[in-house]
C-alpha positions, 0 to 999 in steps of 0.5 A: 758845165754850170756857171753861176755869178758870185758877188765879191767886194773890191777894196773900194767896197763896190761889188764885182761879178766873178764867174764860178765854174762848177761841175755840171753833174752826170748829164752835162748840157753840150751847149753847141751854140756856146761853142759856135760863139767862141769860133774866133777864139778857136781859129786863134788857137789854130793859128797859135798851134801852127806858129808854135809848131814851126817856130825855130825849125830849119826846114819848116814845113819841109819836114811834113813832106819828109816824114811820110816820104821817108816812112813810105821809102822804108816800107816800100823796100821792106814790104814792097820789094822784100816781102812782096806785099800785094798792092791791088795792082798799084805801085807799092810806093804810091799805094803806101803813101796814099795810106800813110798820109791820112794815117799820119794826119790822124796820129798827129792830130790825136797825139797833139790834141790829147796833150792840150788840156793837161798842158794848159791848166795855167790858162784854164784856171784864169779864163772861161771858154769851152775847153773842147776848143783846145783839142779841137784846134790842135787837131784842126791845125794838123790839116795844114800838115796834111795839105803840105804832105799831099804835095808828095802824093800829087808828085807820085800820082804824076810819076806813076801816071795814075788815072785821076778821076773826078770821084776824087774831088767829091770823095777825098774832102768827105773822107778828110772831113770824117777823119777830122771829126773822128780825130777831134772826138778821140783827142777830146776824150783822151785829153780830158782823161790825160788831165787826171791820168798822166799815163795817157801821154805814154799810152797814146803813142804806143796804141797809135803805133800798134793801130797802124798795123791794125788798120789797112795803111800798108796793105789792102783790107781784102787781104784779111781772111773773110771770117775776120774781115768784119773786125777790120771793117769795124775799125772806123779808120778803115773806111776813111783810108780805103775811101781816100785811097780808092778815090785817088787811085780809081778803085771801087769805093768801100761804101759800107766801111765808109758809112761805119766810119761816118757813124763812128766819127759822129758818136765819138765826137759826141762822147768826146764833147760829153766827157770834156763838158762833164769834167771841165769844171775840175780841170784847173783843180786837178791840174 
């Protein structure tokens, strides 16, 4: 985004500087150094999102544990017991929860992040800051939900006496970091589109509901026929969720799928930042 000073006259006749936001053209400068200089504002937005999320809630963060637990219980009965879906030799409740937890983090991060710019036009018209901070902060705040929900996962690991390996300490943070980068990239891109096309707010939840079944959340990815397996490996969430679950449950890591996820996350983040930079001079006018 290009910014140029404009001189105006106050009532006293003294000149004052005004910041003018102008569209940057087709190839905007990403200006990563500028984003870094606003890091304190970024953490303020994260803290604000957390306070708004849990304000005036009776159970507070308990809901973060109840949601994946109740969802896991439903799928454990329907898919685990009634359908008898194989779970790679792992008790199905543990298998399902280890997939649902990262999926719900991604889903929540994208849903909340995609609504930030459209819901903050009053702020965007008054002060300048890198606009990507809003969807990035909303997605990052969901890490707290993920951490709290992990308490339920630890409980299930103890209940089912799952072998906890040292690989989990190395792989799980990597998988979560890659997922956060991917979520920020997707949320930023959708948030930019949502300012102009408000249909995005209706389309995103629907796509995420369908996406859960196109991602190996409730089933092992090897259940997909070999001739179609490349499609599910191309899904960047496959490598993330399978790496997260495999590290926790002592299974072989899907390195090829994880590398696809890393590449997709970096590319998506660049696309999201590019789109926000391209459009950030027009958000206040459109909104």
